[in-house]
C-alpha positions as CSV (number, residue, x, y, z in Angstrom):
1,M,-50.9,-46.7,-66.8
2,P,-52.2,-46.5,-63.3
3,Y,-55.7,-45.4,-62.6
4,S,-56.5,-42.1,-60.9
5,C,-58.4,-41.6,-57.7
6,M,-59.7,-38.7,-55.6
7,L,-60.5,-38.7,-51.9
8,V,-63.2,-36.3,-50.7
9,D,-63.7,-35.6,-47.0
10,D,-63.9,-32.5,-44.9
11,E,-61.8,-34.2,-42.2
12,E,-58.1,-33.9,-43.1
13,D,-57.2,-36.7,-40.7
14,V,-59.5,-39.2,-42.5
15,I,-57.9,-38.4,-45.9
16,N,-54.4,-38.7,-44.5
17,A,-55.2,-42.0,-42.8
18,I,-56.6,-43.5,-46.0
19,R,-53.7,-42.3,-48.1
20,R,-51.1,-43.7,-45.6
21,T,-52.7,-47.1,-45.0
22,I,-53.2,-48.2,-48.7
23,D,-50.5,-49.4,-51.0
24,W,-51.8,-47.6,-54.0
25,E,-49.1,-48.5,-56.5
26,S,-49.5,-52.3,-55.9
27,L,-53.3,-51.9,-56.4
28,G,-52.7,-50.2,-59.8
29,F,-53.6,-46.6,-58.7
30,S,-51.6,-43.4,-58.5
31,V,-51.5,-41.6,-55.2
32,P,-54.9,-40.0,-54.8
33,T,-55.6,-36.3,-55.1
34,E,-57.7,-34.8,-52.3
35,A,-60.6,-32.4,-51.9
36,H,-62.4,-31.2,-48.8
37,N,-65.9,-30.7,-50.1
38,G,-68.1,-31.5,-53.1
39,L,-67.6,-28.1,-54.7
40,E,-63.9,-28.3,-54.6
41,A,-64.0,-31.9,-55.9
42,L,-66.1,-30.8,-58.9
43,E,-63.5,-28.0,-59.7
44,F,-60.7,-30.5,-59.6
45,A,-62.6,-33.0,-61.7
46,E,-63.0,-30.4,-64.5
47,D,-59.2,-30.4,-65.0
48,S,-58.7,-34.1,-64.8
49,A,-61.6,-36.5,-64.3
50,P,-60.5,-39.3,-61.9
51,D,-61.3,-42.9,-62.6
52,V,-62.5,-43.5,-59.0
53,V,-63.9,-41.1,-56.4
54,L,-64.1,-42.1,-52.7
55,T,-66.3,-39.6,-50.9
56,D,-67.8,-39.0,-47.5
57,I,-71.6,-38.2,-47.4
58,K,-71.8,-35.5,-44.8
59,M,-69.7,-32.5,-45.9
60,P,-70.2,-28.7,-46.1
61,Y,-71.3,-26.8,-49.2
62,M,-72.2,-30.0,-51.2
63,D,-72.6,-33.4,-49.7
64,G,-71.3,-36.7,-51.1
65,L,-74.6,-37.8,-52.7
66,E,-75.0,-34.5,-54.6
67,L,-71.4,-34.8,-55.7
68,A,-71.9,-38.3,-56.9
69,H,-75.0,-37.2,-58.8
70,R,-73.1,-34.3,-60.5
71,L,-70.1,-36.5,-61.3
72,K,-72.2,-39.2,-62.9
73,E,-73.9,-36.6,-65.1
74,L,-70.5,-35.3,-66.3
75,Y,-68.6,-38.5,-66.4
76,P,-70.9,-41.5,-66.8
77,N,-68.1,-44.1,-66.5
78,I,-66.6,-42.8,-63.3
79,R,-66.5,-45.2,-60.3
80,I,-67.9,-43.8,-57.0
81,V,-67.5,-45.3,-53.5
82,V,-69.5,-43.6,-50.8
83,F,-68.6,-43.9,-47.1
84,S,-70.3,-42.5,-44.0
85,G,-70.6,-42.9,-40.3
86,F,-74.4,-43.1,-40.7
87,D,-75.7,-46.6,-40.9
88,E,-79.0,-45.7,-42.5
89,F,-80.9,-47.5,-45.2
90,E,-81.9,-44.3,-47.1
91,Y,-78.3,-43.3,-47.6
92,A,-77.4,-46.7,-48.9
93,R,-80.4,-46.8,-51.2
94,E,-79.6,-43.4,-52.7
95,A,-75.9,-44.4,-53.2
96,L,-77.0,-47.5,-55.1
97,R,-79.4,-45.5,-57.2
98,L,-76.5,-43.3,-58.2
99,E,-74.7,-46.5,-59.3
100,A,-72.1,-46.2,-56.6
101,E,-69.6,-49.1,-56.6
102,E,-70.2,-49.7,-52.9
103,Y,-71.5,-48.0,-49.7
104,I,-69.1,-48.5,-46.8
105,L,-69.2,-47.4,-43.1
106,K,-66.7,-45.6,-41.0
107,P,-64.3,-46.5,-39.5
108,I,-62.8,-47.8,-42.7
109,H,-60.4,-50.8,-42.4
110,A,-57.4,-50.8,-44.7
111,A,-57.8,-54.5,-45.6
112,E,-61.4,-54.0,-46.6
113,L,-60.6,-50.9,-48.6
114,S,-57.7,-52.6,-50.4
115,K,-59.9,-55.5,-51.4
116,L,-62.5,-53.0,-52.7
117,F,-60.0,-51.1,-54.8
118,L,-58.6,-54.4,-56.1
119,R,-62.1,-55.3,-57.3
120,I,-62.6,-51.9,-59.0
121,R,-59.2,-52.2,-60.7
122,E,-60.1,-55.6,-62.1
123,R,-63.4,-54.2,-63.5
124,L,-61.5,-51.3,-65.1
125,D,-58.9,-53.7,-66.5
126,A,-61.6,-55.9,-67.9
127,E,-63.3,-53.0,-69.6
128,R,-60.1,-51.7,-71.1
129,A,-59.0,-55.2,-72.2
130,E,-62.4,-55.8,-73.9
131,R,-61.9,-52.6,-75.9
132,Q,-58.4,-53.5,-76.8
133,N,-59.1,-57.1,-77.7
134,V,-57.3,-57.5,-81.0
135,E,-59.8,-60.0,-82.5
136,Q,-62.8,-58.0,-81.5
137,L,-61.3,-54.8,-82.9
138,R,-60.3,-56.5,-86.2
139,A,-63.8,-58.0,-86.6
140,Y,-65.4,-54.6,-85.9
141,Y,-63.1,-52.8,-88.2
142,E,-63.9,-55.0,-91.1
143,K,-67.6,-54.9,-90.5
144,S,-67.8,-51.1,-89.9
145,L,-66.4,-50.0,-93.3
146,P,-68.8,-51.0,-96.0
147,R,-66.9,-50.5,-99.3
148,L,-69.6,-48.6,-101.2
149,Q,-70.2,-46.1,-98.4
150,E,-66.5,-45.6,-97.9
151,S,-66.1,-44.9,-101.6
152,F,-68.9,-42.4,-101.5
153,F,-67.5,-40.4,-98.6
154,V,-64.0,-40.4,-100.0
155,S,-65.3,-39.2,-103.4
156,L,-67.3,-36.5,-101.6
157,L,-64.2,-35.1,-99.9
158,D,-62.2,-35.4,-103.1
159,G,-64.8,-33.3,-105.0
160,K,-65.4,-36.1,-107.5
161,I,-69.2,-36.3,-107.2
162,P,-71.1,-33.8,-109.4
163,E,-73.5,-31.7,-107.3
164,E,-76.5,-32.9,-109.3
165,E,-75.6,-36.5,-108.6
166,L,-74.8,-36.2,-104.9
167,M,-78.2,-36.9,-103.4
168,R,-79.1,-39.7,-105.8
169,Q,-75.8,-41.5,-105.0
170,A,-76.4,-41.0,-101.3
171,E,-79.8,-42.6,-101.6
172,D,-78.3,-45.5,-103.7
173,Y,-75.9,-46.2,-100.8
174,Q,-78.7,-46.0,-98.2
175,L,-77.2,-42.8,-96.7
176,S,-79.4,-40.1,-95.3
177,F,-78.3,-36.7,-94.1
178,E,-80.1,-34.4,-91.5
179,E,-80.5,-30.7,-91.9
180,A,-77.8,-28.2,-92.8
181,P,-75.4,-26.7,-91.9
182,Y,-72.8,-29.5,-92.2
183,V,-69.3,-29.7,-90.8
184,A,-66.4,-32.1,-91.1
185,A,-64.1,-33.1,-88.3
186,V,-60.9,-35.1,-88.4
187,I,-60.2,-37.4,-85.5
188,H,-56.4,-38.1,-85.2
189,T,-55.0,-40.8,-82.9
190,G,-51.4,-40.3,-82.0
191,S,-49.0,-43.2,-82.6
192,A,-46.6,-42.4,-79.7
193,G,-47.0,-44.3,-76.4
194,L,-49.2,-47.1,-77.7
195,P,-50.6,-49.6,-75.1
196,V,-48.6,-52.8,-75.0
197,G,-49.8,-55.3,-77.6
198,V,-52.0,-52.9,-79.6
199,S,-51.0,-51.6,-83.0
200,A,-51.7,-48.0,-84.2
201,V,-54.3,-49.3,-86.6
202,L,-56.2,-51.2,-84.0
203,L,-56.0,-48.4,-81.4
204,A,-57.4,-46.0,-84.1
205,A,-60.3,-48.4,-84.6
206,S,-61.0,-48.5,-80.9
207,V,-61.0,-44.7,-80.8
208,R,-63.4,-44.6,-83.8
209,K,-65.8,-47.1,-82.1
210,L,-65.8,-44.9,-78.9
211,A,-66.5,-41.8,-81.0
212,E,-69.4,-43.5,-82.7
213,E,-70.8,-44.4,-79.3
214,K,-70.3,-41.0,-77.7
215,L,-70.8,-38.6,-80.6
216,G,-72.6,-40.5,-83.3
217,E,-76.2,-40.3,-82.3
218,K,-75.9,-37.0,-80.5
219,F,-74.8,-35.1,-83.6
220,S,-76.3,-37.3,-86.4
221,A,-72.7,-38.1,-87.4
222,R,-71.2,-40.3,-90.1
223,F,-67.7,-41.9,-89.6
224,F,-65.2,-43.2,-92.1
225,G,-61.5,-43.7,-92.5
226,Y,-59.6,-41.4,-94.8
227,L,-55.8,-40.8,-95.1
228,G,-55.0,-42.5,-91.9
229,N,-57.5,-40.7,-89.7
230,T,-61.2,-41.0,-88.9
231,V,-63.4,-38.3,-90.5
232,M,-66.7,-37.4,-88.9
233,L,-69.4,-35.7,-90.9
234,V,-72.0,-33.9,-88.8
235,S,-75.4,-32.4,-89.5
236,L,-75.5,-29.4,-87.1
237,G,-79.1,-28.3,-87.8
238,E,-78.1,-24.7,-86.9
239,A,-74.8,-22.8,-87.0
240,G,-74.8,-22.1,-83.2
241,Q,-74.3,-25.8,-82.5
242,L,-70.7,-25.6,-83.7
243,R,-69.5,-24.5,-80.2
244,F,-71.3,-27.4,-78.5
245,L,-69.8,-29.8,-81.0
246,T,-66.3,-28.5,-80.2
247,D,-66.9,-28.9,-76.5
248,A,-68.3,-32.4,-77.0
249,C,-65.2,-33.4,-79.1
250,D,-62.9,-31.9,-76.4
251,K,-64.6,-34.0,-73.7
252,F,-64.3,-37.0,-76.0
253,C,-60.5,-36.5,-76.3
254,R,-60.2,-36.7,-72.5
255,L,-62.4,-39.7,-72.4
256,A,-60.3,-41.5,-75.0
257,A,-57.2,-40.8,-72.9
258,A,-58.8,-42.1,-69.8
259,K,-60.5,-45.2,-71.2
260,L,-58.0,-46.2,-74.0
261,G,-54.7,-44.6,-73.1
262,A,-54.9,-42.9,-76.5
263,T,-53.8,-39.3,-77.4
264,V,-56.6,-38.1,-79.6
265,T,-56.8,-34.6,-81.3
266,V,-59.9,-33.5,-83.2
267,G,-59.7,-30.8,-85.9
268,I,-63.1,-29.2,-86.8
269,G,-63.8,-27.3,-90.0
270,K,-66.1,-24.5,-90.7
271,A,-69.9,-25.1,-91.1
272,C,-71.2,-25.2,-94.7
273,G,-74.7,-24.9,-96.1
274,E,-74.5,-27.7,-98.7
275,L,-73.1,-31.2,-98.8
276,S,-71.1,-30.4,-101.9
277,K,-69.1,-27.9,-99.8
278,L,-68.0,-30.5,-97.2
279,R,-64.7,-30.7,-99.1
280,D,-64.0,-27.1,-97.9
281,S,-65.0,-27.9,-94.3
282,Y,-62.7,-31.0,-94.4
283,T,-59.8,-28.9,-95.6
284,G,-60.4,-26.5,-92.7
285,A,-60.5,-29.4,-90.3
286,R,-57.2,-30.7,-91.5
287,S,-55.7,-27.2,-91.1
288,A,-57.1,-27.0,-87.6
289,L,-55.5,-30.4,-86.8
290,S,-52.1,-29.0,-87.9
291,Y,-52.4,-26.3,-85.2
292,R,-51.9,-29.0,-82.6
293,M,-48.2,-28.0,-82.8
294,I,-49.2,-24.7,-81.3
295,Y,-52.2,-25.5,-79.1
296,G,-51.2,-29.0,-78.0
297,T,-52.6,-32.5,-78.5
298,G,-55.4,-34.3,-76.7
299,K,-58.0,-31.6,-77.4
300,A,-60.5,-30.3,-80.0
301,I,-59.4,-27.5,-82.2
302,S,-61.9,-25.5,-84.3
303,I,-60.6,-23.6,-87.3
304,S,-63.4,-21.1,-86.8
305,E,-62.0,-20.1,-83.4
306,I,-58.3,-20.2,-83.9
307,A,-58.0,-18.8,-87.4
308,P,-61.4,-17.1,-88.2
309,Q,-59.8,-14.9,-91.0
310,E,-57.6,-17.6,-92.5
311,K,-59.2,-19.0,-95.7
312,S,-58.5,-22.6,-96.9
313,G,-58.6,-21.8,-100.7
314,T,-54.9,-21.7,-101.2
315,E,-54.5,-25.1,-99.5
316,L,-56.4,-26.6,-102.5
317,S,-53.5,-25.6,-104.8
318,E,-52.3,-28.5,-106.9
319,Q,-48.7,-27.5,-106.2
320,A,-47.9,-29.6,-103.2
321,S,-44.6,-27.8,-102.4
322,M,-46.5,-24.4,-102.3
323,Q,-48.8,-25.9,-99.8
324,D,-45.8,-26.8,-97.7
325,I,-44.6,-23.2,-97.9
326,F,-48.1,-22.0,-96.8
327,R,-48.1,-24.4,-93.8
328,K,-44.6,-23.3,-92.8
329,M,-45.7,-19.6,-92.9
330,R,-48.4,-20.5,-90.4
331,M,-46.7,-23.0,-88.2
332,E,-43.0,-23.4,-88.3
333,K,-39.7,-21.8,-87.4
334,E,-38.1,-19.4,-89.9
335,E,-35.3,-21.7,-90.9
336,E,-37.9,-24.4,-91.8
337,L,-39.7,-21.9,-94.0
338,S,-36.5,-21.0,-95.8
339,A,-35.8,-24.7,-96.3
340,A,-39.3,-25.2,-97.8
341,I,-38.7,-22.3,-100.2
342,A,-35.3,-23.7,-101.3
343,R,-36.9,-27.2,-101.9
344,Y,-39.7,-25.6,-104.0
345,M,-37.2,-23.7,-106.1
346,A,-34.9,-26.7,-106.6
347,D,-37.8,-28.9,-107.7
348,N,-39.5,-26.4,-110.0
349,A,-37.2,-23.6,-111.4
350,A,-34.7,-25.9,-113.1
351,A,-37.4,-28.0,-114.6
352,Q,-38.6,-25.2,-116.9
353,G,-37.5,-26.0,-120.4
354,S,-37.4,-22.5,-121.9
355,V,-37.2,-18.8,-120.9
356,Q,-40.9,-18.5,-121.7
357,E,-41.8,-21.5,-119.4
358,Y,-39.6,-20.0,-116.6
359,R,-41.4,-16.7,-116.9
360,F,-44.8,-18.4,-116.6
361,F,-43.5,-20.3,-113.6
362,V,-42.4,-17.0,-111.9
363,M,-45.7,-15.4,-112.6
364,G,-47.6,-18.5,-111.3
365,T,-45.5,-18.5,-108.1
366,A,-46.1,-14.8,-107.5
367,G,-49.8,-15.3,-108.2
368,E,-50.0,-18.1,-105.6
369,L,-48.3,-15.9,-103.0
370,Y,-50.5,-12.9,-103.8
371,R,-53.7,-15.0,-103.5
372,F,-52.5,-16.4,-100.1
373,A,-52.0,-12.9,-98.8
374,K,-55.5,-11.8,-100.1
375,D,-57.2,-15.0,-98.6
376,N,-55.6,-14.2,-95.2
377,E,-56.6,-10.5,-95.4
378,L,-52.9,-9.3,-95.3
379,S,-51.9,-6.0,-96.8
380,T,-50.7,-6.8,-100.3
381,E,-49.4,-3.3,-100.8
382,E,-47.2,-3.6,-97.7
383,I,-45.9,-7.0,-98.8
384,F,-45.5,-6.6,-102.6
385,G,-45.5,-2.8,-103.2
386,D,-46.6,-1.7,-106.6
387,N,-47.9,-4.7,-108.6
388,D,-46.8,-3.6,-112.0
389,A,-43.3,-2.8,-110.7
390,M,-43.2,-6.2,-108.9
391,Y,-44.0,-8.2,-112.0
392,R,-41.4,-6.3,-114.1
393,I,-38.7,-6.9,-111.5
394,L,-39.6,-10.6,-111.1
395,Q,-39.2,-11.2,-114.9
396,Q,-35.6,-10.3,-114.6
397,L,-34.7,-12.4,-111.5
398,E,-32.5,-15.5,-111.8
399,P,-33.5,-18.6,-109.8
400,G,-31.2,-17.6,-106.9
401,E,-32.5,-14.1,-106.8
402,L,-36.1,-15.3,-107.0
403,T,-35.4,-17.6,-104.0
404,S,-34.2,-14.6,-102.0
405,W,-37.2,-12.5,-103.0
406,M,-39.6,-15.3,-102.0
407,D,-37.8,-15.8,-98.7
408,G,-38.2,-12.1,-97.8
409,V,-41.9,-12.0,-98.9
410,C,-42.8,-15.2,-97.0
411,R,-41.0,-14.1,-93.9
412,K,-42.9,-10.8,-94.0
413,M,-46.3,-12.7,-94.4
414,R,-45.4,-15.1,-91.6
415,E,-44.7,-12.2,-89.3
416,M,-47.9,-10.5,-90.2
417,I,-49.9,-13.7,-89.6
418,Q,-48.3,-14.1,-86.2
419,H,-49.1,-10.5,-85.2
420,K,-52.6,-10.9,-86.4
421,R,-53.1,-14.1,-84.4
422,A,-51.6,-12.6,-81.3
423,D,-53.7,-9.5,-81.6
424,S,-56.8,-11.6,-82.0
425,A,-56.0,-13.7,-78.8
426,R,-55.2,-10.5,-76.8
427,S,-58.5,-8.9,-77.9
428,F,-60.4,-12.1,-77.0
429,A,-58.7,-12.2,-73.5
430,A,-59.3,-8.5,-73.0
431,R,-63.1,-8.9,-73.7
432,A,-63.2,-11.8,-71.3
433,I,-61.4,-9.9,-68.5
434,D,-63.6,-6.8,-69.0
435,H,-66.7,-9.0,-68.7
436,V,-65.3,-10.7,-65.5
437,N,-64.4,-7.3,-64.0
438,E,-68.0,-6.1,-64.7
439,H,-69.9,-9.2,-63.6
440,Y,-67.7,-10.8,-60.8
441,A,-70.6,-10.3,-58.4
442,D,-72.8,-12.6,-60.4
443,G,-72.9,-15.9,-58.7
444,D,-73.8,-17.6,-62.0
445,L,-70.6,-16.5,-63.7
446,T,-69.1,-19.8,-64.8
447,V,-66.9,-21.0,-67.7
448,D,-70.1,-22.0,-69.6
449,A,-71.6,-18.6,-69.1
450,M,-68.4,-17.0,-70.4
451,C,-68.3,-19.3,-73.4
452,S,-72.0,-18.4,-74.2
453,Y,-71.2,-14.7,-73.9
454,L,-68.1,-15.0,-76.2
455,N,-69.7,-17.7,-78.4
456,V,-66.7,-20.0,-78.3
457,S,-66.1,-23.5,-77.0
458,A,-64.8,-24.2,-73.5
459,A,-61.7,-25.8,-74.9
460,Y,-60.6,-22.7,-76.9
461,F,-61.6,-20.3,-74.1
462,S,-59.7,-22.2,-71.4
463,T,-56.5,-22.5,-73.6
464,V,-56.4,-18.8,-74.7
465,F,-57.4,-17.4,-71.3
466,K,-54.7,-19.3,-69.4
467,R,-52.1,-18.5,-72.1
468,E,-52.9,-14.7,-72.0
469,T,-53.5,-14.3,-68.2
470,G,-51.3,-17.1,-66.7
471,K,-54.3,-18.4,-64.7
472,T,-57.3,-20.6,-65.3
473,F,-60.7,-18.9,-65.4
474,V,-61.6,-20.2,-61.9
475,Q,-58.3,-19.0,-60.5
476,Y,-58.7,-15.5,-62.1
477,L,-62.3,-15.1,-60.9
478,T,-61.5,-16.3,-57.4
479,D,-58.5,-14.0,-57.1
480,L,-60.5,-11.0,-58.3
481,R,-63.4,-11.8,-55.9
482,M,-61.0,-12.1,-53.0
483,E,-59.3,-8.8,-54.0
484,K,-62.7,-7.1,-54.0
485,A,-63.7,-8.8,-50.7
486,V,-60.6,-7.5,-49.0
487,K,-61.3,-3.9,-50.1
488,L,-64.9,-4.1,-48.7
489,L,-63.7,-5.8,-45.6
490,L,-61.2,-3.0,-44.8
491,S,-63.2,0.0,-46.0
492,T,-66.7,-0.9,-44.6
493,N,-68.3,-2.4,-41.5
494,E,-70.5,-4.7,-43.4
495,K,-71.2,-8.2,-42.2
496,T,-69.3,-11.1,-43.8
497,Y,-72.5,-12.5,-45.4
498,M,-73.1,-9.1,-47.1
499,I,-69.6,-8.9,-48.5
500,A,-69.9,-12.5,-49.7
501,R,-73.0,-11.6,-51.7
502,K,-71.4,-8.5,-53.2
503,V,-68.5,-10.6,-54.6
504,G,-70.5,-13.4,-56.0
505,Y,-70.9,-16.0,-53.2
506,A,-74.5,-16.9,-52.2
507,D,-73.2,-19.2,-49.4
508,P,-71.3,-17.1,-46.8
509,N,-69.8,-20.3,-45.3
510,Y,-68.3,-21.2,-48.6
511,F,-67.0,-17.6,-49.0
512,S,-65.3,-17.9,-45.6
513,Y,-63.8,-21.2,-46.7
514,V,-62.4,-19.8,-49.9
515,F,-61.1,-16.7,-48.1
516,K,-59.3,-18.8,-45.5
517,K,-57.8,-21.0,-48.2
518,Q,-56.5,-17.8,-50.0
519,F,-55.2,-15.8,-47.0
520,G,-54.7,-18.4,-44.3
521,M,-57.3,-16.9,-41.9
522,S,-61.0,-16.1,-41.6
523,P,-62.3,-12.7,-42.9
524,S,-62.8,-11.4,-39.4
525,K,-59.3,-12.4,-38.2
526,Y,-57.9,-10.9,-41.4
527,K,-59.6,-7.6,-40.7
528,D,-58.5,-7.6,-37.1
529,S,-54.9,-8.3,-38.0
530,R,-54.8,-5.5,-40.6
531,E,-56.4,-3.0,-38.2
532,A,-54.0,-3.9,-35.4
533,A,-51.0,-3.4,-37.8
534,Q,-52.1,0.2,-38.6
């Protein structure tokens, strides 16, 4: 997989010259993206952090050194090359302090730059190869899973440790836990598109090692393998930290893709106040992970955000095939739901040895469905009607008739869940849009500020907002500000810098830059052209 690169310079000719004169493919890089100032580069990096950034120093709105500083804070492993026409020691010293790969002077020679990118690629290759070294991963994997601790964690999630024994056993296994609340997260590594020569097991081990490095100390986390995934147990300290954990896990998913070529999805359960309740949090994390079929892979998904009303109790049912029906009601196509119901009936109805046993089976099945509806806050009256009448009718149904009844009930619940989820997303997006419309003039209105206001993670906010509006938050805010700016421009005689402030831009030069990018001309020319057309 080629490495990504971004060219940052306010001179279009310089960018074009660099892009044309370098054979990027032979050097192991994809064709670079481009940005024309530091602010624009930061926006692009938020969507897809490049492996290497080649930036000029002297640029409007944000110079190259400030850009390098900000990028290093966000992406510590990014490679930065600084170039400039100013042969001054202070620039070079500052570039080195920011851990730039190199400081080079204009004019840039193609041969020199090719050699530089070749050296950078060799370093990136060496780093990736080191992580993927089969023997190192195998040795680490064996060493990192002490059997007693593994057994303790698995038993904890299986609910096999009595509450009164929990802390004593933890102490026996030299395990300490920080303050509640606690939360479980499931780190899933996709098996498709594996790097050459690396098995799924070893790639998952590499992902786990990276998670321990990036998330372990920050969140007082414990890691262990369970049912083919890595489970992370976190001591949050306070419930409000759940949003920051989700954002950190989302950033980790992108880092795993960039550094290891791995598709990693993290499911995060609900916070709980006691260690003994971590089993419920883990169940929620697994449920959140299953939503990757809706929200996509390669990101963090928190069950508290995507399904706040859906309870996990019914998922603990001992009837595995009923669990399959519940999952199909939440996730799959209608035909797959019908197939799951048919399998359930085929496996269970005929196995009842007597009329009495069959009736108990019918009542148990109806009870499971009723409890699922209650747990998910669905209208049982709308689904089942009168309870007494329902139970009398069910007692008379043959297996084929019971299958048809279940199919109708489950389809109705599936439709209600989908409507409820869609209503929740629309309400969430409407709140966000109302806030933007009211506060677009605030220069500090950012994705982080919106997430703080809505109390959700950036990963969930960005996904839902784009799905509901068709735009990213930055695109939506920029379009709204430009719309307001045009109205002020045409209806008043205010100076450009005053209009800029009124629509949220502290820097009038940057406002003019964004305006020209949006409309193809400066604010003053735009006003003149509209007035001339009238």
